[in-house]
Biopython code that builds the backbone (N, CA, C, O; Angstrom):
import numpy as np
from Bio.PDB.StructureBuilder import StructureBuilder

atoms = [
    (1, "ALA", "N", (14.819, 2.575, -8.986)),
    (1, "ALA", "CA", (13.450, 2.669, -8.530)),
    (1, "ALA", "C", (13.124, 4.099, -8.086)),
    (1, "ALA", "O", (12.043, 4.608, -8.377)),
    (2, "LYS", "N", (14.054, 4.741, -7.385)),
    (2, "LYS", "CA", (13.800, 6.109, -6.924)),
    (2, "LYS", "C", (13.603, 7.052, -8.111)),
    (2, "LYS", "O", (12.689, 7.877, -8.110)),
    (3, "GLY", "N", (14.464, 6.926, -9.122)),
    (3, "GLY", "CA", (14.337, 7.773, -10.303)),
    (3, "GLY", "C", (13.003, 7.581, -11.001)),
    (3, "GLY", "O", (12.389, 8.544, -11.459)),
    (4, "ARG", "N", (12.557, 6.340, -11.081)),
    (4, "ARG", "CA", (11.267, 6.049, -11.718)),
    (4, "ARG", "C", (10.133, 6.672, -10.905)),
    (4, "ARG", "O", (9.197, 7.236, -11.472)),
    (5, "PHE", "N", (10.215, 6.571, -9.568)),
    (5, "PHE", "CA", (9.199, 7.172, -8.707)),
    (5, "PHE", "C", (9.138, 8.678, -8.928)),
    (5, "PHE", "O", (8.057, 9.238, -9.114)),
    (6, "LEU", "N", (10.288, 9.327, -8.909)),
    (6, "LEU", "CA", (10.329, 10.780, -9.089)),
    (6, "LEU", "C", (9.770, 11.174, -10.448)),
    (6, "LEU", "O", (9.029, 12.151, -10.556)),
    (7, "ASN", "N", (10.114, 10.431, -11.468)),
    (7, "ASN", "CA", (9.602, 10.700, -12.813)),
    (7, "ASN", "C", (8.087, 10.493, -12.873)),
    (7, "ASN", "O", (7.366, 11.301, -13.457)),
    (8, "ASN", "N", (7.619, 9.412, -12.270)),
    (8, "ASN", "CA", (6.193, 9.084, -12.330)),
    (8, "ASN", "C", (5.324, 10.046, -11.531)),
    (8, "ASN", "O", (4.124, 10.142, -11.788)),
    (9, "THR", "N", (5.889, 10.749, -10.586)),
    (9, "THR", "CA", (5.093, 11.651, -9.752)),
    (9, "THR", "C", (5.207, 13.116, -10.175)),
    (9, "THR", "O", (4.621, 13.981, -9.525)),
    (10, "GLN", "N", (5.932, 13.412, -11.228)),
    (10, "GLN", "CA", (6.092, 14.796, -11.676)),
    (10, "GLN", "C", (4.760, 15.455, -12.022)),
    (10, "GLN", "O", (4.534, 16.609, -11.657)),
    (11, "GLU", "N", (3.878, 14.745, -12.718)),
    (11, "GLU", "CA", (2.593, 15.330, -13.113)),
    (11, "GLU", "C", (1.729, 15.664, -11.900)),
    (11, "GLU", "O", (1.027, 16.676, -11.891)),
    (12, "SER", "N", (1.781, 14.817, -10.882)),
    (12, "SER", "CA", (1.023, 15.091, -9.658)),
    (12, "SER", "C", (1.518, 16.362, -8.991)),
    (12, "SER", "O", (0.724, 17.179, -8.525)),
    (13, "LYS", "N", (2.819, 16.524, -8.947)),
    (13, "LYS", "CA", (3.385, 17.735, -8.345)),
    (13, "LYS", "C", (3.004, 18.974, -9.139)),
    (13, "LYS", "O", (2.684, 20.015, -8.566)),
    (14, "LYS", "N", (3.039, 18.854, -10.474)),
    (14, "LYS", "CA", (2.651, 19.987, -11.317)),
    (14, "LYS", "C", (1.197, 20.364, -11.100)),
    (14, "LYS", "O", (0.831, 21.531, -11.238)),
    (15, "ALA", "N", (0.358, 19.379, -10.760)),
    (15, "ALA", "CA", (-1.064, 19.626, -10.537)),
    (15, "ALA", "C", (-1.334, 20.152, -9.131)),
    (15, "ALA", "O", (-2.488, 20.347, -8.749)),
    (16, "GLY", "N", (-0.270, 20.381, -8.359)),
    (16, "GLY", "CA", (-0.422, 20.940, -7.026)),
    (16, "GLY", "C", (-0.685, 19.910, -5.946)),
    (16, "GLY", "O", (-0.995, 20.268, -4.810)),
    (17, "GLN", "N", (-0.565, 18.642, -6.284)),
    (17, "GLN", "CA", (-0.771, 17.594, -5.288)),
    (17, "GLN", "C", (0.520, 17.337, -4.529)),
    (17, "GLN", "O", (1.616, 17.501, -5.066)),
    (18, "THR", "N", (0.379, 16.942, -3.299)),
    (18, "THR", "CA", (1.535, 16.656, -2.469)),
    (18, "THR", "C", (1.960, 15.207, -2.663)),
    (18, "THR", "O", (1.146, 14.290, -2.556)),
    (19, "VAL", "N", (3.220, 15.018, -2.943)),
    (19, "VAL", "CA", (3.807, 13.690, -3.060)),
    (19, "VAL", "C", (4.964, 13.636, -2.074)),
    (19, "VAL", "O", (5.843, 14.498, -2.081)),
    (20, "LYS", "N", (4.952, 12.621, -1.233)),
    (20, "LYS", "CA", (5.966, 12.526, -0.193)),
    (20, "LYS", "C", (6.793, 11.260, -0.399)),
    (20, "LYS", "O", (6.257, 10.152, -0.400)),
    (21, "LEU", "N", (8.089, 11.433, -0.573)),
    (21, "LEU", "CA", (9.025, 10.318, -0.696)),
    (21, "LEU", "C", (9.679, 10.101, 0.656)),
    (21, "LEU", "O", (10.305, 11.005, 1.209)),
    (22, "ILE", "N", (9.528, 8.899, 1.178)),
    (22, "ILE", "CA", (10.131, 8.549, 2.470)),
    (22, "ILE", "C", (11.101, 7.411, 2.208)),
    (22, "ILE", "O", (10.699, 6.312, 1.828)),
    (23, "GLU", "N", (12.362, 7.681, 2.410)),
    (23, "GLU", "CA", (13.402, 6.695, 2.120)),
    (23, "GLU", "C", (13.826, 5.974, 3.397)),
    (23, "GLU", "O", (14.908, 6.204, 3.937)),
    (24, "LYS", "N", (12.944, 5.103, 3.859)),
    (24, "LYS", "CA", (13.171, 4.303, 5.060)),
    (24, "LYS", "C", (12.489, 2.962, 4.846)),
    (24, "LYS", "O", (11.621, 2.834, 3.982)),
    (25, "PRO", "N", (12.875, 1.969, 5.623)),
    (25, "PRO", "CA", (12.089, 0.726, 5.574)),
    (25, "PRO", "C", (10.623, 1.043, 5.859)),
    (25, "PRO", "O", (10.323, 1.884, 6.707)),
    (26, "SER", "N", (9.723, 0.383, 5.165)),
    (26, "SER", "CA", (8.310, 0.748, 5.245)),
    (26, "SER", "C", (7.756, 0.692, 6.665)),
    (26, "SER", "O", (6.991, 1.576, 7.049)),
    (27, "ALA", "N", (8.115, -0.317, 7.456)),
    (27, "ALA", "CA", (7.581, -0.413, 8.818)),
    (27, "ALA", "C", (7.962, 0.816, 9.641)),
    (27, "ALA", "O", (7.162, 1.293, 10.446)),
    (28, "ILE", "N", (9.158, 1.322, 9.449)),
    (28, "ILE", "CA", (9.604, 2.507, 10.189)),
    (28, "ILE", "C", (8.915, 3.759, 9.659)),
    (28, "ILE", "O", (8.352, 4.535, 10.431)),
    (29, "GLY", "N", (8.957, 3.957, 8.347)),
    (29, "GLY", "CA", (8.360, 5.155, 7.759)),
    (29, "GLY", "C", (6.865, 5.245, 8.003)),
    (29, "GLY", "O", (6.356, 6.314, 8.342)),
    (30, "LEU", "N", (6.157, 4.142, 7.837)),
    (30, "LEU", "CA", (4.711, 4.147, 8.056)),
    (30, "LEU", "C", (4.378, 4.353, 9.534)),
    (30, "LEU", "O", (3.447, 5.085, 9.870)),
    (31, "SER", "N", (5.137, 3.711, 10.406)),
    (31, "SER", "CA", (4.909, 3.888, 11.848)),
    (31, "SER", "C", (5.122, 5.337, 12.267)),
    (31, "SER", "O", (4.371, 5.863, 13.089)),
    (32, "GLU", "N", (6.137, 5.980, 11.710)),
    (32, "GLU", "CA", (6.371, 7.396, 12.018)),
    (32, "GLU", "C", (5.199, 8.252, 11.555)),
    (32, "GLU", "O", (4.777, 9.164, 12.266)),
    (33, "LEU", "N", (4.677, 7.967, 10.378)),
    (33, "LEU", "CA", (3.517, 8.716, 9.877)),
    (33, "LEU", "C", (2.298, 8.506, 10.770)),
    (33, "LEU", "O", (1.565, 9.453, 11.058)),
    (34, "VAL", "N", (2.081, 7.266, 11.209)),
    (34, "VAL", "CA", (0.966, 6.979, 12.114)),
    (34, "VAL", "C", (1.133, 7.782, 13.397)),
    (34, "VAL", "O", (0.175, 8.389, 13.875)),
    (35, "SER", "N", (2.345, 7.794, 13.965)),
    (35, "SER", "CA", (2.572, 8.517, 15.226)),
    (35, "SER", "C", (2.413, 10.024, 15.059)),
    (35, "SER", "O", (2.131, 10.725, 16.031)),
    (36, "GLN", "N", (2.587, 10.527, 13.849)),
    (36, "GLN", "CA", (2.410, 11.951, 13.561)),
    (36, "GLN", "C", (0.947, 12.303, 13.278)),
    (36, "GLN", "O", (0.605, 13.478, 13.144)),
    (37, "GLY", "N", (0.087, 11.288, 13.188)),
    (37, "GLY", "CA", (-1.330, 11.530, 12.903)),
    (37, "GLY", "C", (-1.597, 11.867, 11.453)),
    (37, "GLY", "O", (-2.606, 12.500, 11.141)),
    (38, "ALA", "N", (-0.714, 11.457, 10.563)),
    (38, "ALA", "CA", (-0.890, 11.749, 9.138)),
    (38, "ALA", "C", (-2.108, 11.001, 8.591)),
    (38, "ALA", "O", (-2.514, 9.973, 9.132)),
    (39, "ALA", "N", (-2.679, 11.529, 7.518)),
    (39, "ALA", "CA", (-3.814, 10.894, 6.860)),
    (39, "ALA", "C", (-3.742, 11.206, 5.369)),
    (39, "ALA", "O", (-3.358, 12.305, 4.971)),
    (40, "PHE", "N", (-4.116, 10.228, 4.554)),
    (40, "PHE", "CA", (-3.978, 10.351, 3.104)),
    (40, "PHE", "C", (-5.237, 9.881, 2.385)),
    (40, "PHE", "O", (-5.960, 9.007, 2.865)),
    (41, "ASP", "N", (-5.483, 10.485, 1.217)),
    (41, "ASP", "CA", (-6.595, 10.089, 0.354)),
    (41, "ASP", "C", (-6.233, 8.884, -0.516)),
    (41, "ASP", "O", (-7.100, 8.102, -0.905)),
    (42, "LEU", "N", (-4.954, 8.750, -0.809)),
    (42, "LEU", "CA", (-4.483, 7.678, -1.686)),
    (42, "LEU", "C", (-3.160, 7.151, -1.143)),
    (42, "LEU", "O", (-2.248, 7.918, -0.836)),
    (43, "ILE", "N", (-3.074, 5.842, -1.030)),
    (43, "ILE", "CA", (-1.829, 5.204, -0.614)),
    (43, "ILE", "C", (-1.509, 4.109, -1.612)),
    (43, "ILE", "O", (-2.350, 3.263, -1.916)),
    (44, "TYR", "N", (-0.290, 4.133, -2.114)),
    (44, "TYR", "CA", (0.188, 3.136, -3.073)),
    (44, "TYR", "C", (1.182, 2.246, -2.341)),
    (44, "TYR", "O", (2.271, 2.691, -1.976)),
    (45, "VAL", "N", (0.812, 1.005, -2.131)),
    (45, "VAL", "CA", (1.645, 0.054, -1.399)),
    (45, "VAL", "C", (2.466, -0.740, -2.408)),
    (45, "VAL", "O", (1.922, -1.513, -3.197)),
    (46, "ASP", "N", (3.767, -0.542, -2.374)),
    (46, "ASP", "CA", (4.682, -1.243, -3.278)),
    (46, "ASP", "C", (5.988, -1.444, -2.533)),
    (46, "ASP", "O", (7.016, -0.860, -2.875)),
    (47, "GLY", "N", (5.924, -2.275, -1.517)),
    (47, "GLY", "CA", (7.092, -2.454, -0.661)),
    (47, "GLY", "C", (7.640, -3.857, -0.750)),
    (47, "GLY", "O", (8.012, -4.343, -1.818)),
    (48, "THR", "N", (7.678, -4.482, 0.388)),
    (48, "THR", "CA", (8.248, -5.818, 0.490)),
    (48, "THR", "C", (7.441, -6.823, -0.328)),
    (48, "THR", "O", (6.255, -6.619, -0.585)),
    (49, "HIS", "N", (8.081, -7.884, -0.725)),
    (49, "HIS", "CA", (7.415, -8.904, -1.535)),
    (49, "HIS", "C", (7.254, -10.202, -0.771)),
    (49, "HIS", "O", (7.228, -11.280, -1.365)),
    (50, "THR", "N", (7.145, -10.101, 0.560)),
    (50, "THR", "CA", (6.845, -11.275, 1.372)),
    (50, "THR", "C", (5.450, -11.100, 1.961)),
    (50, "THR", "O", (4.964, -9.977, 2.088)),
    (51, "ALA", "N", (4.811, -12.203, 2.319)),
    (51, "ALA", "CA", (3.471, -12.131, 2.893)),
    (51, "ALA", "C", (3.445, -11.336, 4.195)),
    (51, "ALA", "O", (2.592, -10.460, 4.340)),
    (52, "PRO", "N", (4.347, -11.603, 5.157)),
    (52, "PRO", "CA", (4.296, -10.822, 6.397)),
    (52, "PRO", "C", (4.549, -9.329, 6.162)),
    (52, "PRO", "O", (3.893, -8.485, 6.773)),
    (53, "GLY", "N", (5.481, -9.007, 5.296)),
    (53, "GLY", "CA", (5.775, -7.603, 5.012)),
    (53, "GLY", "C", (4.620, -6.905, 4.331)),
    (53, "GLY", "O", (4.299, -5.765, 4.667)),
    (54, "ALA", "N", (3.987, -7.576, 3.374)),
    (54, "ALA", "CA", (2.844, -6.985, 2.673)),
    (54, "ALA", "C", (1.688, -6.755, 3.640)),
    (54, "ALA", "O", (1.031, -5.715, 3.589)),
    (55, "MET", "N", (1.439, -7.724, 4.523)),
    (55, "MET", "CA", (0.360, -7.574, 5.490)),
    (55, "MET", "C", (0.642, -6.405, 6.432)),
    (55, "MET", "O", (-0.252, -5.610, 6.718)),
    (56, "SER", "N", (1.863, -6.299, 6.907)),
    (56, "SER", "CA", (2.246, -5.193, 7.783)),
    (56, "SER", "C", (2.081, -3.857, 7.084)),
    (56, "SER", "O", (1.521, -2.921, 7.655)),
    (57, "ASP", "N", (2.565, -3.758, 5.842)),
    (57, "ASP", "CA", (2.439, -2.511, 5.079)),
    (57, "ASP", "C", (0.974, -2.129, 4.886)),
    (57, "ASP", "O", (0.615, -0.958, 5.001)),
    (58, "CYS", "N", (0.135, -3.114, 4.593)),
    (58, "CYS", "CA", (-1.289, -2.839, 4.381)),
    (58, "CYS", "C", (-1.965, -2.399, 5.680)),
    (58, "CYS", "O", (-2.765, -1.463, 5.670)),
    (59, "CYS", "N", (-1.655, -3.059, 6.793)),
    (59, "CYS", "CA", (-2.268, -2.689, 8.079)),
    (59, "CYS", "C", (-1.883, -1.270, 8.495)),
    (59, "CYS", "O", (-2.738, -0.487, 8.909)),
    (60, "LEU", "N", (-0.608, -0.945, 8.384)),
    (60, "LEU", "CA", (-0.166, 0.408, 8.733)),
    (60, "LEU", "C", (-0.755, 1.438, 7.771)),
    (60, "LEU", "O", (-1.137, 2.532, 8.186)),
    (61, "SER", "N", (-0.825, 1.092, 6.507)),
    (61, "SER", "CA", (-1.401, 2.003, 5.519)),
    (61, "SER", "C", (-2.886, 2.229, 5.778)),
    (61, "SER", "O", (-3.387, 3.336, 5.584)),
    (62, "TYR", "N", (-3.588, 1.194, 6.213)),
    (62, "TYR", "CA", (-5.009, 1.330, 6.520)),
    (62, "TYR", "C", (-5.233, 2.404, 7.582)),
    (62, "TYR", "O", (-6.159, 3.208, 7.468)),
    (63, "VAL", "N", (-4.398, 2.419, 8.603)),
    (63, "VAL", "CA", (-4.516, 3.418, 9.672)),
    (63, "VAL", "C", (-4.342, 4.827, 9.102)),
    (63, "VAL", "O", (-4.980, 5.769, 9.572)),
    (64, "LEU", "N", (-3.497, 4.972, 8.112)),
    (64, "LEU", "CA", (-3.196, 6.271, 7.512)),
    (64, "LEU", "C", (-4.226, 6.717, 6.468)),
    (64, "LEU", "O", (-4.258, 7.886, 6.083)),
    (65, "LEU", "N", (-5.056, 5.795, 6.019)),
    (65, "LEU", "CA", (-5.991, 6.078, 4.933)),
    (65, "LEU", "C", (-7.262, 6.743, 5.459)),
    (65, "LEU", "O", (-7.889, 6.245, 6.394)),
    (66, "LYS", "N", (-7.634, 7.858, 4.860)),
    (66, "LYS", "CA", (-8.861, 8.559, 5.233)),
    (66, "LYS", "C", (-10.076, 7.743, 4.795)),
    (66, "LYS", "O", (-9.989, 6.989, 3.826)),
    (67, "PRO", "N", (-11.210, 7.878, 5.491)),
    (67, "PRO", "CA", (-12.437, 7.245, 5.018)),
    (67, "PRO", "C", (-12.748, 7.713, 3.589)),
    (67, "PRO", "O", (-12.671, 8.905, 3.291)),
    (68, "GLY", "N", (-13.092, 6.787, 2.729)),
    (68, "GLY", "CA", (-13.322, 7.094, 1.326)),
    (68, "GLY", "C", (-12.059, 7.049, 0.497)),
    (68, "GLY", "O", (-12.117, 7.148, -0.728)),
    (69, "GLY", "N", (-10.912, 6.900, 1.151)),
    (69, "GLY", "CA", (-9.626, 6.875, 0.463)),
    (69, "GLY", "C", (-9.376, 5.544, -0.231)),
    (69, "GLY", "O", (-10.015, 4.533, 0.059)),
    (70, "LEU", "N", (-8.432, 5.581, -1.150)),
    (70, "LEU", "CA", (-8.085, 4.398, -1.938)),
    (70, "LEU", "C", (-6.701, 3.882, -1.562)),
    (70, "LEU", "O", (-5.768, 4.656, -1.346)),
    (71, "MET", "N", (-6.589, 2.569, -1.491)),
    (71, "MET", "CA", (-5.312, 1.905, -1.300)),
    (71, "MET", "C", (-5.060, 1.041, -2.536)),
    (71, "MET", "O", (-5.843, 0.148, -2.858)),
    (72, "LEU", "N", (-3.964, 1.322, -3.209)),
    (72, "LEU", "CA", (-3.548, 0.526, -4.362)),
    (72, "LEU", "C", (-2.381, -0.335, -3.918)),
    (72, "LEU", "O", (-1.392, 0.172, -3.390)),
    (73, "ILE", "N", (-2.496, -1.624, -4.131)),
    (73, "ILE", "CA", (-1.462, -2.565, -3.717)),
    (73, "ILE", "C", (-0.861, -3.172, -4.970)),
    (73, "ILE", "O", (-1.553, -3.835, -5.742)),
    (74, "ASP", "N", (0.425, -2.944, -5.170)),
    (74, "ASP", "CA", (1.106, -3.434, -6.366)),
    (74, "ASP", "C", (1.669, -4.835, -6.117)),
    (74, "ASP", "O", (1.857, -5.257, -4.977)),
    (75, "ASP", "N", (1.925, -5.525, -7.196)),
    (75, "ASP", "CA", (2.622, -6.815, -7.170)),
    (75, "ASP", "C", (1.884, -7.905, -6.405)),
    (75, "ASP", "O", (2.517, -8.811, -5.862)),
    (76, "TYR", "N", (0.561, -7.832, -6.353)),
    (76, "TYR", "CA", (-0.243, -8.826, -5.643)),
    (76, "TYR", "C", (0.062, -10.238, -6.139)),
    (76, "TYR", "O", (0.158, -11.169, -5.338)),
    (77, "LEU", "N", (0.211, -10.400, -7.428)),
    (77, "LEU", "CA", (0.466, -11.730, -8.000)),
    (77, "LEU", "C", (1.947, -12.005, -8.236)),
    (77, "LEU", "O", (2.298, -13.003, -8.865)),
    (78, "TRP", "N", (2.814, -11.132, -7.739)),
    (78, "TRP", "CA", (4.255, -11.316, -7.908)),
    (78, "TRP", "C", (4.679, -12.613, -7.228)),
    (78, "TRP", "O", (4.165, -12.959, -6.164)),
    (79, "GLY", "N", (5.603, -13.318, -7.832)),
    (79, "GLY", "CA", (6.197, -14.495, -7.216)),
    (79, "GLY", "C", (5.290, -15.696, -7.136)),
    (79, "GLY", "O", (5.409, -16.500, -6.211)),
    (80, "GLU", "N", (4.373, -15.837, -8.097)),
    (80, "GLU", "CA", (3.453, -16.976, -8.078)),
    (80, "GLU", "C", (4.186, -18.310, -8.018)),
    (80, "GLU", "O", (3.640, -19.296, -7.524)),
    (81, "SER", "N", (5.414, -18.347, -8.516)),
    (81, "SER", "CA", (6.166, -19.601, -8.483)),
    (81, "SER", "C", (6.831, -19.835, -7.120)),
    (81, "SER", "O", (7.338, -20.927, -6.860)),
    (82, "HIS", "N", (6.831, -18.824, -6.256)),
    (82, "HIS", "CA", (7.406, -18.975, -4.917)),
    (82, "HIS", "C", (6.395, -19.652, -3.996)),
    (82, "HIS", "O", (5.187, -19.463, -4.144)),
    (83, "LEU", "N", (6.875, -20.414, -3.077)),
    (83, "LEU", "CA", (6.004, -21.119, -2.151)),
    (83, "LEU", "C", (5.786, -20.320, -0.872)),
    (83, "LEU", "O", (6.611, -19.491, -0.489)),
    (84, "GLY", "N", (4.673, -20.584, -0.232)),
    (84, "GLY", "CA", (4.407, -20.044, 1.090)),
    (84, "GLY", "C", (4.404, -18.531, 1.164)),
    (84, "GLY", "O", (3.780, -17.847, 0.353)),
    (85, "ASN", "N", (5.121, -18.025, 2.163)),
    (85, "ASN", "CA", (5.105, -16.604, 2.469)),
    (85, "ASN", "C", (6.167, -15.806, 1.736)),
    (85, "ASN", "O", (6.429, -14.659, 2.096)),
    (86, "LYS", "N", (6.780, -16.381, 0.726)),
    (86, "LYS", "CA", (7.820, -15.670, -0.030)),
    (86, "LYS", "C", (7.225, -14.917, -1.218)),
    (86, "LYS", "O", (7.884, -14.712, -2.238)),
    (87, "ARG", "N", (5.979, -14.514, -1.065)),
    (87, "ARG", "CA", (5.266, -13.711, -2.064)),
    (87, "ARG", "C", (4.218, -12.889, -1.331)),
    (87, "ARG", "O", (3.793, -13.288, -0.247)),
    (88, "PRO", "N", (3.784, -11.756, -1.879)),
    (88, "PRO", "CA", (2.878, -10.866, -1.141)),
    (88, "PRO", "C", (1.437, -11.353, -1.026)),
    (88, "PRO", "O", (0.752, -11.001, -0.065)),
    (89, "LYS", "N", (0.955, -12.155, -1.981)),
    (89, "LYS", "CA", (-0.468, -12.510, -2.051)),
    (89, "LYS", "C", (-1.055, -13.036, -0.743)),
    (89, "LYS", "O", (-2.114, -12.551, -0.344)),
    (90, "PRO", "N", (-0.436, -14.000, -0.046)),
    (90, "PRO", "CA", (-1.057, -14.467, 1.200)),
    (90, "PRO", "C", (-1.202, -13.376, 2.257)),
    (90, "PRO", "O", (-2.178, -13.374, 3.008)),
    (91, "GLY", "N", (-0.264, -12.464, 2.326)),
    (91, "GLY", "CA", (-0.357, -11.360, 3.278)),
    (91, "GLY", "C", (-1.449, -10.374, 2.918)),
    (91, "GLY", "O", (-2.174, -9.894, 3.789)),
    (92, "VAL", "N", (-1.567, -10.070, 1.628)),
    (92, "VAL", "CA", (-2.626, -9.165, 1.173)),
    (92, "VAL", "C", (-3.987, -9.820, 1.398)),
    (92, "VAL", "O", (-4.926, -9.162, 1.847)),
    (93, "ASP", "N", (-4.094, -11.107, 1.090)),
    (93, "ASP", "CA", (-5.356, -11.820, 1.307)),
    (93, "ASP", "C", (-5.752, -11.801, 2.784)),
    (93, "ASP", "O", (-6.919, -11.583, 3.108)),
    (94, "ALA", "N", (-4.788, -12.027, 3.679)),
    (94, "ALA", "CA", (-5.072, -12.001, 5.115)),
    (94, "ALA", "C", (-5.564, -10.623, 5.544)),
    (94, "ALA", "O", (-6.517, -10.509, 6.314)),
    (95, "PHE", "N", (-4.908, -9.578, 5.042)),
    (95, "PHE", "CA", (-5.332, -8.208, 5.356)),
    (95, "PHE", "C", (-6.756, -7.957, 4.870)),
    (95, "PHE", "O", (-7.594, -7.467, 5.627)),
    (96, "VAL", "N", (-7.031, -8.289, 3.615)),
    (96, "VAL", "CA", (-8.358, -8.050, 3.039)),
    (96, "VAL", "C", (-9.417, -8.832, 3.812)),
    (96, "VAL", "O", (-10.498, -8.304, 4.072)),
    (97, "ASN", "N", (-9.131, -10.062, 4.179)),
    (97, "ASN", "CA", (-10.093, -10.860, 4.943)),
    (97, "ASN", "C", (-10.355, -10.263, 6.321)),
    (97, "ASN", "O", (-11.501, -10.234, 6.769)),
    (98, "CYS", "N", (-9.323, -9.789, 6.993)),
    (98, "CYS", "CA", (-9.480, -9.205, 8.332)),
    (98, "CYS", "C", (-10.255, -7.891, 8.303)),
    (98, "CYS", "O", (-10.991, -7.583, 9.241)),
    (99, "PHE", "N", (-10.094, -7.124, 7.239)),
    (99, "PHE", "CA", (-10.722, -5.802, 7.150)),
    (99, "PHE", "C", (-11.907, -5.786, 6.180)),
    (99, "PHE", "O", (-12.333, -4.716, 5.744)),
    (100, "ALA", "N", (-12.435, -6.951, 5.843)),
    (100, "ALA", "CA", (-13.471, -7.063, 4.808)),
    (100, "ALA", "C", (-14.676, -6.157, 5.060)),
    (100, "ALA", "O", (-15.248, -5.623, 4.110)),
    (101, "GLU", "N", (-15.066, -5.975, 6.309)),
    (101, "GLU", "CA", (-16.241, -5.151, 6.612)),
    (101, "GLU", "C", (-15.936, -3.657, 6.549)),
    (101, "GLU", "O", (-16.845, -2.829, 6.616)),
    (102, "LYS", "N", (-14.655, -3.316, 6.420)),
    (102, "LYS", "CA", (-14.260, -1.912, 6.424)),
    (102, "LYS", "C", (-13.711, -1.453, 5.084)),
    (102, "LYS", "O", (-13.266, -0.314, 4.946)),
    (103, "LEU", "N", (-13.744, -2.347, 4.091)),
    (103, "LEU", "CA", (-13.175, -2.066, 2.775)),
    (103, "LEU", "C", (-14.105, -2.537, 1.679)),
    (103, "LEU", "O", (-14.906, -3.451, 1.874)),
    (104, "THR", "N", (-13.990, -1.905, 0.528)),
    (104, "THR", "CA", (-14.644, -2.395, -0.678)),
    (104, "THR", "C", (-13.554, -2.742, -1.675)),
    (104, "THR", "O", (-12.690, -1.914, -1.965)),
    (105, "LEU", "N", (-13.586, -3.945, -2.196)),
    (105, "LEU", "CA", (-12.633, -4.375, -3.214)),
    (105, "LEU", "C", (-13.105, -3.851, -4.559)),
    (105, "LEU", "O", (-14.160, -4.250, -5.051)),
    (106, "LEU", "N", (-12.327, -2.959, -5.153)),
    (106, "LEU", "CA", (-12.681, -2.355, -6.437)),
    (106, "LEU", "C", (-12.032, -3.063, -7.615)),
    (106, "LEU", "O", (-12.578, -3.072, -8.718)),
    (107, "HIS", "N", (-10.867, -3.656, -7.382)),
    (107, "HIS", "CA", (-10.137, -4.337, -8.467)),
    (107, "HIS", "C", (-9.232, -5.396, -7.853)),
    (107, "HIS", "O", (-8.606, -5.184, -6.814)),
    (108, "ASN", "N", (-9.183, -6.541, -8.524)),
    (108, "ASN", "CA", (-8.324, -7.622, -8.070)),
    (108, "ASN", "C", (-7.652, -8.242, -9.288)),
    (108, "ASN", "O", (-8.264, -9.020, -10.018)),
    (109, "GLY", "N", (-6.392, -7.891, -9.498)),
    (109, "GLY", "CA", (-5.590, -8.410, -10.593)),
    (109, "GLY", "C", (-4.146, -8.393, -10.139)),
    (109, "GLY", "O", (-3.858, -8.721, -8.989)),
    (110, "TYR", "N", (-3.242, -8.020, -11.012)),
    (110, "TYR", "CA", (-1.848, -7.911, -10.577)),
    (110, "TYR", "C", (-1.726, -6.815, -9.516)),
    (110, "TYR", "O", (-0.851, -6.856, -8.651)),
    (111, "GLN", "N", (-2.623, -5.841, -9.608)),
    (111, "GLN", "CA", (-2.754, -4.835, -8.558)),
    (111, "GLN", "C", (-4.125, -5.009, -7.909)),
    (111, "GLN", "O", (-5.069, -5.481, -8.541)),
    (112, "VAL", "N", (-4.215, -4.626, -6.656)),
    (112, "VAL", "CA", (-5.471, -4.656, -5.911)),
    (112, "VAL", "C", (-5.808, -3.218, -5.558)),
    (112, "VAL", "O", (-4.939, -2.448, -5.149)),
    (113, "ILE", "N", (-7.079, -2.860, -5.719)),
    (113, "ILE", "CA", (-7.536, -1.521, -5.350)),
    (113, "ILE", "C", (-8.653, -1.682, -4.332)),
    (113, "ILE", "O", (-9.635, -2.386, -4.567)),
    (114, "LEU", "N", (-8.483, -1.012, -3.195)),
    (114, "LEU", "CA", (-9.444, -1.074, -2.100)),
    (114, "LEU", "C", (-9.911, 0.328, -1.738)),
    (114, "LEU", "O", (-9.150, 1.290, -1.834)),
    (115, "LYS", "N", (-11.160, 0.435, -1.325)),
    (115, "LYS", "CA", (-11.705, 1.716, -0.847)),
    (115, "LYS", "C", (-12.096, 1.533, 0.611)),
    (115, "LYS", "O", (-12.798, 0.586, 0.966)),
    (116, "LYS", "N", (-11.629, 2.458, 1.454)),
    (116, "LYS", "CA", (-11.946, 2.410, 2.883)),
    (116, "LYS", "C", (-13.316, 3.009, 3.133)),
    (116, "LYS", "O", (-13.640, 4.064, 2.589)),
    (117, "HIS", "N", (-14.130, 2.343, 3.956)),
    (117, "HIS", "CA", (-15.461, 2.856, 4.303)),
    (117, "HIS", "C", (-15.328, 4.004, 5.278)),
    (117, "HIS", "O", (-16.333, 4.577, 5.697)),
]
sb = StructureBuilder()
sb.init_structure("model")
sb.init_model(0)
sb.init_chain("A")
sb.init_seg("    ")
for serial, (resi, resn, name, xyz) in enumerate(atoms, 1):
    if name == "N":
        sb.init_residue(resn, " ", resi, " ")
    sb.init_atom(name, np.array(xyz, "f"), 0.0, 1.0, " ", f" {name:<3s}", serial, name[0])
structure = sb.get_structure()
């Protein structure tokens, strides 16, 4: 996965964009970024595949997202055969419902794209 990430972000780096790889559990890495006052135009959420983990990742990412910024959430429909909270969809749905007045849903498929107001 790390090799694929590095390969997929090469063009962004060549274009002068900053790409930051944080090799920590998402709750720790995102919390550290929040405490540092970091802010981003684009956040790609592709972490845990459980509902609680996805919701946590989305909430922490929301704090880091600049107004007008985009949040892309991968694997929204992953694990459709799994029951309950053993898939990301219920957590993402809970996040979107809680923040509905502060987000615009741009795309809803295997990936979800949201824009922060």
